[in-house]
Steps between C-alpha positions, in 0.01 A plus 500: 500500500397407148543832314766409245435631149424236237808364328500290185638177640401141442270344765756231574767757587254691716409182686865410552563838655186491709564187701779332692421142606821467704415805709144375531605158628742654749224731624258208543766298682571783745131553565441126549782477754360802688151347510636164619694666783198710593280191528768327707522795740123513541474129573799463731445821697121496516508483881750787534399760242136590444415530128211726602670756721874473437684599183716279282812681620441373853587146392863599560431467874346155474693186595517198272678306775665589833771753423413524129300803386309529176685819404722333233197333344306826487805669347523224239134555411555872441820439303333239278213736421747785449715307252189370323376856466845605377465239224163654407668840487764360267234348275314830473827682426572249223167584338662824376187717517523876526352635822587196714765693694261602778374139524855377548568761768186408692573127475853579617354666810284189560804272471718721719226512763482120509876474545483747790218300661718189474794663675346748748255353755183665622483616861369236744138553601466730800853640485608856426556597138862462389680642197518151345129448559418833336715411199313170474161671514584770245657243264183291522279803430712609202505147357128434532416835341755463221377164368140596415624834370738317264222272381268796440759690295590185307144469371426854392279502190686508174660261261306183416818292464608567858546153664306608810206656313284180496522487881458872556162479676609220734829671589327830570233340719769322701691829528194673646446210742865522605479876559182454704662232718804725557274784613320271747823358641660845526187639667508213748864569587429870552197420718702258712781755543252766613287286731739225610507122436215438747264696270591322178180497297629401155619145440837604360628147453198392299502804272878480451466137393221604264735766361773237462264270308380781273855609421607144423207470260591835347860390450389171344274687257785733405738206450268302271582690175870423551452126491401444136514667162181651371 
């Protein structure tokens, strides 16, 4: 949140504090690896996992070859995105702006949620809910709510020298789109739980992939100010 009181400091020093190219490059690398793995999963498991009806988490039950599941690859995707997001968190922390504490906490929840998704599998389709499956679902919900919330708080109106101020409108629009996609996906899950899989009306897989794309775009927009001095 850009609410720091004006301080008499040279523009060059302000710029040096505002950005962190190393953190930015690490964040981009993690995101790029996650996207590459996601594309690979979609292409290689297109006949096993429906991108329309089945969620990304269900790739863990796909088979890349006889006796070899896609679970490690899915876990690697979540870990890559988690570590990339952790680099973004570090870059924002290095900006040294008052009021960023809540942003860091929310991004921490996003990162922690991704790590849980990498380690705790979702319940197989049609099976009873397990404790591990519930942990997976709640971690996903917390993560996908925390990211747009962090982006929204990061771009509160205020100081003109805030590195994220020039992209405030774009970040906030993506945050709203992310929240909307979460609501649709969550509503679809609740509907399916109440009526059963045979009455699934909402294309959960499609909307979750839309949410994934929006959040990746949101992360990329948040990373951009870290990559170069202003």
